[in-house]
N, C-alpha and C positions, 0 to 999 in steps of 0.2 A: 438435399442433405440426407444421408442415411439416418434412419430413426434411432440408431444406437449411439450416434455422436451427440455430444452436448450442443445446445444452441449457443452459438458464439455471441448472441445479443441478449442472453438471459441474465438479468441482474443477479438472480439466485446463483447461477453458475459462476459469475465473477466473484460473488461473496464467498462461495465455496473455495475457489482458488485462493482468495485472499486469506481465508482461515488456514488453508494448507501452508502458505508461506509464513504466516504468523506462527503456526505450530512449529515449523522448522526453526525459525528464529529463536523462539522461546526455549527450544530444546537445549540450546547453548553448546558449549564446547564439550561434546561427549567424547571427543578424541583429541589428542594433542595437535594433530595436523589441521584441525578446523580453525580457520581464521575468523577473527571478529569482523573483518571486512566482508566475508561471505555471509555471516549471520546478519549483518546490517543490510546487505543486499536483499536478503529475504524479508527483513522488516520493511524496507523501502517498497518492495514488490507487493507486500500485503497492503500497504497504504495506497499505492497506485491502483491496484486492482479494486479495492473498496471504492475509491473515488470513481473509477470507470464504471463500476456497477451502478452507482448513483447517476452517472451521466446516461447510461443506457436506460435506467428507470425513468428518467425525465425526457428521454428521446432527444438528447443533445448530441449532435455529431462531434467527434473529436479527432484530432490528428494522432498519428502514431508518435508518441512522445513518452519520455520518462519524467518529464518536468511536472512535478506536483503543483507548482505555482501556476503553470499554464492550465492545468486541469481544473484547479480550484477557481481560477479566474473565469473559465467557461461556466462553471456552476453559478458563480455570482452573477455573471451577465445574463443568466437564464432564471434569475429570481430566487436562487437558493441562498439563504443566509449562512455564511461561512464564519463560524465563531473564530475568535482570535487564537484559541488553543489549536484549532485545526489549521489555520493559516500558518502557524509556526512549524507545522510538519513539513513545510516546503524544504526545510533543512535536510530532509531525508534524501532529496534528489542527488546529493553528492555521492550517495552510495550506489546509485544506478550505474555509474560508469567510472568515475575517477578512482574510487578506492578498489575497484575490481582488478586493476592492472598495476603491476609493480612500477613504482617511481612516479606515479601521477599525483599522489596525495600523501599527506602525512599518515603514518600508521594509525589504525583505529584502536582506541583504548577500550578497556572493559567498561568504563563509565560511558563512553560514546555508545557502546553496544546496548547497555541498559536503557539509556535515554531513547535510543532508536526503537527498541521493542515497546517501550511505554507510549511513544508517539504513535506507532502503528496500531497499538491496541485502541487508542483514543479514536483514530480515524475509522477503524473497523466498527467500533461501537456506534459512532456518529452516523456513518453511512447506513448501517443496518437499521438503526432507529428510524431513519427517514424512509427506507425502502419497506421495512417490515415492522411498522409500529407495534410494539409489544412483543416482537419476535426475539428469539435467542440469537445473540451475536456470535455464539460459538466460542 
């Protein structure tokens, strides 16, 4: 791997990417053409990448999946206590595919969007606290 490319197994790099997705989600509808569906996708991606950072940190192999419940189950099976608040973020998985394409799901509301961002923030804080105790979640 060339030295200027990020390490694809680095928990810090996965957290950096999660923070980027969360920042985009939190930016909100800065233009009328921006859909809540797309903002929720970024929230889902933030949570997914934060969980994958934790999986890399714990050296737990995982499949290519957008399923947050599947990823959290792997963590649990490898001894990580997954709080109920974090388990509830599995609801974000619907934004990984279904809402990204017309006609596959009900439209996403502003309330759905706000809840998605809040859930993603919780996951990012939680994962960061386990990977970088005392570190800044960003």
